N, C-alpha and C positions, 0 to 999 in steps of 0.2 A: 340683835335684840339687846336693849339696854336693861340691865337689872340693877335696881336700887334697893339695897338692904337697909331698912329703916329701924331705928330704935322704937321702943313701945310708945314713947311720948310723941314721936312723929307719926307713927301708924294711927294713933288716936285721932290725929288731925287729917291725915291724908287718905285714910281709908284702909280697908283690910288688905292682906296680902293677895296678890293675883298670880304669883309664880306657880306653875304646874310642875309636877315631877318630870324630870328629864329635860326641862328647858334650861338652856345655857346662854351666856352672853356671847354675842357675835362681834363685839367691838374689839378693837386692838387693845384698848385699855382694860377691858374686863369690867368687873362689878364695882359698884360704888356703895359706900356706907354713908348713911345720913342721919342727922339728928336735928331737933328743933332747938333754937336758942331764943329764949324769951326776952329779947331786946324790944325796944320800941323804935320802929316796928319790928315784929318778929322775923327772924331769918332762919335759913337752913344752912347748916354746915355739912358739906359732903366731902368724903375723902375717897380717892380711888384706891382700891385694894392692891393693885399692882405697883403703882408708883408712890402712893401716899399723897398725891397731889390734892390739896384742899381747894374747895370752891365755896363761896358764900353766895346766897341768893335769897330774895324775899320769900317768905313762907306763903303769904296770901296771894291768891286764893289757894288754900291747901289742897283742894280736890284736883286742881290742875297741875300740881307740882311735878309729878313724873313726866308729864307732857312738856313741861318747860325746861327740864334738865338738859336736853340736847343742845338748846341754844346757849345756855350758860357754860356747858362743857366746851363747846366750840369757841366761845369767846375767850375762855381761859387758855385753850390750846393756842389760839391766835396770839394772845398776850405773851405766851412763852415761845413764840417764834416757830410754831409747828408749820410744816409745809402745807400749802393749800390742798394738795392732793390727799394728804392724810386727813385733814379736817373734813373734806368732802366725803371721804370714805367712812369716817366715823359717823358723820351726820346721817348718811344713808343707812348705816347699820343700827342707828338709834331710833329709826322711825317707829319701830315696835318696842314697847317697854313693858316691864313688869315690876311690881313692888313686892318685897319679901321681908321676912324677919331677918335680923342679923344672924350670922353663922360663924363669924371669925372674931374671937375675943381680942386678938391683937389689933385688928382694925378698929374695934370699938374703943380700945384703950387709946389709940392715936386720936380718935374723935374727941375723947375726953381731954387729952393733952392740948390739942388745938383749941378746944373750947376755952380752956383756962388762959392760954396765951392770947387768944383773940380778945378776951375780956381785959387783959393788961394793956394791949395795944389800943383798945377802945377807950380806956380811961383818958388817954392823951387827946383823943378825937372822938367824941361821943357819936358823931354821924359820919363815919368814914365811908369812902367809896368801897363797896363790897369787892369790886375787882382788885383794887389796890391792896386792900387788906388780905385778900386771898393770895396775891402775889407775894406779899410780905411773909405770910405764914409758910409759903412754899420754900422759903430759904432756910427754914428751921432744920437743924440736924435731927434725924430720927434714928433711934437705936436699931430698928429692923433694917435700916439702909447702911449701917456702918461698914459692913463688909463689901459694899458695892459703891454707891455714889453719894452717900451721906445725907443729902437733902432731897426732898421731892422734886424740886426744879431740876436738879442734876440727874435724878433718876429718870424723869420724863425725857430729858434731852438724850440720855443714853438709849432709852427705849425707841424714841423716834429715829435716832441714828441707825439703830439696828433694823428697823422696819424699812427705812428708806434706802438701806444699802443693797 
């Protein structure tokens, strides 16, 4: 099961929380945190709680957003060189999804940091490829990862290496 923990401004657009007590993520990567960015067109910035891997995707139509997350996540995994077997497993585990309120202040802080950085990158290219911009953000050193692999792309590679081992 895929769990997307959304900020209030995203919940206002995507709908109310659907996560029930006791439900947990069944994916290798775990839960994702997401917020709305009011660009033209509007986009969603999501960050994986485990690796801090960022992804960007179109917001519209907001009501189908959680159902569209699996495809965007698998595209990002493929772009980072994840093995096909892991991508297929993740996709199977994401067929069922829930949306919930945020619960981890550190993950929300990373969302905020990536929002500001994405704005800076966007100044140079007002209509960037969301996949390319996501990959660029993934190379950013993040303080929660300093004791391990420093950046989300490296953290993802280490996690995938440990799963594949």
